[in-house]
C-alpha positions as CSV (number, residue, x, y, z in Angstrom):
1,M,22.1,-46.9,-31.2
2,K,24.9,-45.6,-29.1
3,K,24.1,-42.0,-30.1
4,I,20.4,-42.6,-29.3
5,I,21.4,-43.8,-25.8
6,I,23.6,-40.8,-25.4
7,Y,20.9,-38.4,-26.4
8,F,18.4,-40.1,-24.1
9,L,20.6,-39.9,-21.2
10,S,21.6,-36.3,-21.9
11,A,17.8,-35.3,-22.1
12,I,17.3,-37.1,-18.7
13,L,20.2,-35.2,-17.2
14,I,18.9,-31.9,-18.5
15,L,15.5,-32.6,-17.0
16,V,16.9,-33.5,-13.7
17,V,19.2,-30.4,-13.6
18,C,16.2,-28.2,-14.6
19,G,13.9,-29.8,-12.1
20,Y,16.4,-29.3,-9.4
21,G,16.9,-25.7,-10.4
22,L,13.2,-25.0,-10.2
23,L,12.9,-26.6,-6.9
24,Q,15.5,-24.3,-5.4
25,I,13.9,-21.3,-7.0
26,S,10.5,-22.4,-5.7
27,K,11.8,-22.2,-2.1
28,S,14.2,-19.3,-2.4
29,R,13.8,-16.7,0.2
30,T,15.4,-14.0,-1.9
31,F,14.3,-14.7,-5.5
32,Q,11.1,-15.1,-7.5
33,F,10.4,-14.6,-11.2
34,F,8.1,-11.7,-10.8
35,G,7.4,-8.8,-8.3
36,S,8.8,-8.0,-4.9
37,I,10.1,-10.6,-2.5
38,V,11.5,-9.6,0.9
39,N,13.2,-11.7,3.5
40,R,14.8,-8.8,5.5
41,V,15.2,-5.1,5.2
42,D,18.7,-3.5,4.7
43,T,18.7,-0.9,7.6
44,E,21.0,0.4,10.2
45,E,18.2,0.9,12.7
46,K,17.9,-1.9,15.2
47,V,14.3,-2.7,14.1
48,I,13.0,-6.2,13.6
49,A,9.7,-7.9,12.7
50,L,8.4,-10.8,14.7
51,T,6.0,-13.0,12.6
52,F,3.8,-15.9,13.4
53,D,2.4,-18.4,10.8
54,D,-0.6,-20.7,10.6
55,G,-3.2,-19.3,13.1
56,P,-5.4,-18.2,14.4
57,E,-6.1,-21.0,16.8
58,T,-6.8,-21.2,20.5
59,H,-3.2,-20.8,21.5
60,T,-3.1,-17.6,19.6
61,N,-4.6,-15.9,22.6
62,E,-1.6,-17.0,24.7
63,I,0.8,-15.3,22.3
64,L,-1.4,-12.3,22.3
65,D,-1.2,-12.1,26.1
66,V,2.6,-12.3,25.9
67,L,2.8,-9.5,23.3
68,Q,0.4,-7.4,25.5
69,E,2.6,-8.0,28.5
70,K,5.8,-7.2,26.6
71,Q,4.2,-4.2,24.9
72,I,5.3,-5.1,21.4
73,K,3.6,-5.4,18.0
74,A,3.9,-8.5,15.6
75,T,2.5,-9.7,12.3
76,F,0.3,-12.8,12.1
77,Y,0.2,-14.6,8.7
78,V,-3.1,-16.3,8.9
79,I,-4.7,-19.2,7.1
80,G,-8.1,-18.2,5.7
81,E,-10.1,-21.2,6.8
82,R,-8.8,-21.0,10.4
83,L,-9.5,-17.2,10.5
84,Q,-13.0,-18.0,9.3
85,E,-13.4,-20.4,12.2
86,N,-11.8,-18.1,14.7
87,L,-12.7,-14.6,13.5
88,E,-13.0,-13.2,17.0
89,I,-9.3,-14.0,17.6
90,G,-8.6,-12.2,14.3
91,Q,-10.5,-9.3,15.6
92,R,-8.4,-9.3,18.8
93,I,-5.2,-9.3,16.8
94,T,-6.2,-6.1,15.0
95,D,-7.8,-4.5,18.0
96,E,-4.6,-4.8,19.9
97,G,-2.6,-3.1,17.0
98,H,-1.0,-6.1,15.4
99,E,-0.9,-6.8,11.6
100,L,-2.6,-9.5,9.6
101,G,-0.9,-11.0,6.6
102,N,-2.2,-13.5,4.1
103,H,-0.9,-17.1,4.3
104,S,-3.5,-18.5,1.9
105,Y,-6.9,-20.0,2.6
106,T,-6.1,-23.7,2.7
107,H,-2.3,-23.7,3.2
108,Q,-1.5,-25.8,0.1
109,R,1.8,-25.6,-1.8
110,F,1.5,-23.0,-4.7
111,L,3.3,-25.2,-7.2
112,F,1.7,-25.7,-10.7
113,K,-1.6,-24.3,-9.5
114,P,-4.0,-22.6,-11.9
115,L,-4.6,-18.9,-11.6
116,S,-8.3,-19.5,-10.6
117,F,-7.0,-21.4,-7.5
118,I,-4.4,-18.8,-6.7
119,D,-7.1,-16.0,-6.9
120,S,-9.5,-17.8,-4.8
121,E,-6.9,-18.7,-2.1
122,I,-5.7,-15.0,-1.8
123,Q,-8.9,-13.1,-2.3
124,N,-11.0,-15.3,0.1
125,T,-8.4,-14.7,2.8
126,N,-8.1,-11.0,2.1
127,Q,-11.8,-10.6,2.6
128,L,-11.7,-12.4,5.9
129,I,-8.7,-10.3,7.0
130,R,-10.9,-7.1,6.2
131,E,-13.8,-8.7,8.2
132,A,-11.4,-9.0,11.1
133,G,-10.9,-5.3,11.0
134,Y,-7.5,-5.0,9.5
135,E,-7.3,-1.9,7.2
136,G,-3.6,-1.8,6.2
137,A,-1.8,-3.2,3.2
138,I,-2.0,-7.0,3.1
139,T,1.3,-8.8,2.3
140,F,1.5,-12.5,1.5
141,R,3.7,-15.3,2.8
142,P,3.6,-18.6,0.6
143,P,2.7,-21.8,2.5
144,Y,6.0,-23.8,2.9
145,G,7.7,-20.9,1.2
146,K,6.8,-22.6,-2.1
147,K,6.2,-20.5,-5.3
148,L,7.0,-20.6,-9.0
149,L,5.6,-18.7,-12.0
150,G,1.9,-18.5,-11.3
151,L,1.9,-17.2,-7.8
152,P,4.6,-14.5,-8.2
153,W,2.9,-13.3,-11.5
154,Y,-0.4,-13.0,-9.7
155,L,1.1,-11.2,-6.7
156,N,3.0,-8.8,-8.9
157,K,-0.2,-8.0,-11.0
158,H,-2.1,-7.2,-7.8
159,N,0.8,-5.2,-6.2
160,I,1.1,-7.7,-3.3
161,E,4.5,-8.2,-1.8
162,T,5.9,-11.6,-0.9
163,I,7.3,-11.7,2.6
164,M,9.8,-14.4,3.5
165,V,12.2,-14.6,6.5
166,D,15.8,-14.7,7.4
167,V,15.5,-16.1,10.9
168,E,13.4,-19.4,11.3
169,P,14.7,-21.4,14.4
170,D,12.2,-24.2,14.2
171,T,13.8,-25.4,10.9
172,Y,16.8,-26.4,12.7
173,G,15.8,-27.4,16.3
174,T,13.0,-28.4,18.6
175,T,13.6,-27.0,22.1
176,S,12.8,-23.7,23.5
177,D,16.5,-23.2,24.5
178,F,17.6,-23.8,21.0
179,F,14.9,-21.5,19.5
180,V,16.2,-18.6,21.8
181,E,19.9,-19.2,21.2
182,Y,19.5,-19.5,17.5
183,T,17.3,-16.4,17.2
184,I,19.7,-14.3,19.2
185,A,22.7,-15.6,17.2
186,N,21.1,-15.0,13.8
187,T,19.0,-11.8,14.3
188,K,20.4,-8.5,12.9
189,A,19.0,-5.1,12.0
190,G,16.1,-5.5,9.6
191,S,15.5,-9.2,10.3
192,I,12.1,-10.9,9.9
193,I,11.8,-13.7,12.5
194,L,9.4,-16.6,12.0
195,L,7.7,-18.8,14.7
196,H,4.8,-21.4,14.6
197,P,3.6,-21.4,18.1
198,F,0.0,-22.2,17.7
199,C,-0.4,-26.0,17.3
200,E,-1.0,-28.4,20.2
201,T,2.5,-29.8,19.9
202,C,4.2,-26.4,19.6
203,S,4.6,-25.7,23.4
204,E,8.3,-25.3,23.1
205,Q,7.9,-22.5,20.7
206,R,5.2,-20.9,23.0
207,K,7.6,-21.1,25.8
208,A,10.3,-19.5,23.7
209,V,8.4,-16.5,22.6
210,P,8.7,-14.3,25.7
211,L,12.4,-15.4,26.2
212,I,13.2,-14.4,22.7
213,I,11.5,-11.0,23.1
214,D,13.3,-10.3,26.3
215,A,16.7,-11.3,25.0
216,L,16.4,-9.2,21.8
217,K,15.1,-6.2,23.8
218,E,18.2,-6.5,26.0
219,K,20.3,-6.2,22.8
220,G,18.6,-3.0,21.9
221,Y,16.2,-4.2,19.2
222,T,12.7,-2.6,18.7
223,F,9.9,-4.8,17.4
224,V,7.8,-3.5,14.5
225,T,5.2,-4.9,12.2
226,V,6.2,-6.1,8.7
227,S,4.6,-3.0,7.1
228,E,6.5,-0.7,9.5
229,L,9.8,-2.6,8.7
230,L,9.1,-2.3,5.0
231,S,8.7,1.4,5.4
232,R,12.4,1.6,6.5
233,R,13.6,0.7,3.0
């Protein structure tokens, strides 16, 4: 009986350790089981990519106005069902020279999902991105950064790169001052910066966007799209 209890507890411990390991892998910014994953580009050039997730929504136009005023280009990782509802905003994004990336159709976590679900989420959104007028290579950013076997396998099979980030200020703070200070302190050549400024409660992030741009420009950084940054590899 004692041996049975030891074996049982050992099995539970192994399952816990394996589960924790898979959890860490699922949200890693630098590792996945298949294909290419990029959270920054190793370059000596002071080029960086500013990216925005979860649009397009009404407040996307405010960000586009800022980018137009500051004369920089950015990459928008869009949710397919929101792009479908706001296709004219997606068209404005492409018309003004920005890049559209795929952030899934329904913004669900891609953990233990069947390949049919993965295919539908990615291809439906890709189709809408094309309808918005974007003609370049479409990269993918997993919702919540979550991915395990199925998603990386699918992306690798279809030659789609997984794009993560190395600067994400809203993970650690909530005020515009913090967003600016954190981004300045952690950005380096080749960084990919992520903000979520589109929701109704994201006014502090919207306030931070022009301040971040000005501060990084003063430090000599040039803003490029994700595809342009990837070409520096």
